[in-house]
N, C-alpha and C positions, 0 to 999 in steps of 0.2 A: 504494499499500499504506499504510494507516494505522498508525501507531505508537500502541500503546495507552499511556494513562497509567499511571503508578505506581499500585499499589494504595493506596486511601484518598486519592488525589490527585484534586482536581476539575479539573485541567487538562484541556483538550480534547486529543484525539489529534493528534499532530504533522502527520499527513497531511491534517487538516481544516483546517489554518491557512492563511491568506493569507500572501503574502510579508511584508507589513508586521507581521502579528500574530506571526509566527515571529521576524522580526528583533527586535522590541520585547521578546519573551520572552527571546531569546538574550542580549540586552543585560542584562536584569535577572538572568538566571542567572550571567553573567559577573561582574557587581557583587556578587552574593552569595557567589560563590566567592572573589572578591578579599578580601572581608571576613574570611574564615577563621573565622567564628564558628559554623559548622555542625559537627556530629559527622561522624566519618569516614563513616558510612553515608549521611547526608545529602549529603555532599560527593560521594560516588560516584553517587548518584541524580541529582544536579544535573549532574554532568559527563555522564552518559548522556543526560540530557534535552538538554543543550547540543549534544552531537554530533549527536543526531537533529534538532535545530532548525537547526543548521548545514547539515546535509544537505538539509533541506527548502528553505532559503533558495537553496542552490546549484541544486536542481531547478527552482525558480522562475526564476532568473536563466538558466539553460540554456534553458529554455522560451522565455523572452522573446527570447534571442539567436537562437534558431531561427526565431522568428516574424519578427524584423527581417531575417535573412538572406533568408528567403523573400520578403518584401516588397521587399527590394532587388532580388533576382533577377527578380521579376515586373516591377518598374519598369524594369530594364535590358533585358528582353525586349521590353517595349512600346515602349521608345525604338528598339530595333533594328528593329522592324517598321515604324514610322513613318519612319525615315530613308531 
């Protein structure tokens, strides 16, 4: 499910980002929020974007873990067959 960008924002939809893109943008969002120079409305929009980016990163990491678990299970099954 792709998360839409804010109106007037040229940022790509969160759902279209690779892990690295989402992570890098999340770092940028956090840095911008920490500076505290944004208006309340801008800060809220940044916070919402950051939440969506963090969720996207978590989705990528959970997917990678599932792939690793499947590969380990397949390797373990192959070892059992050859023993």
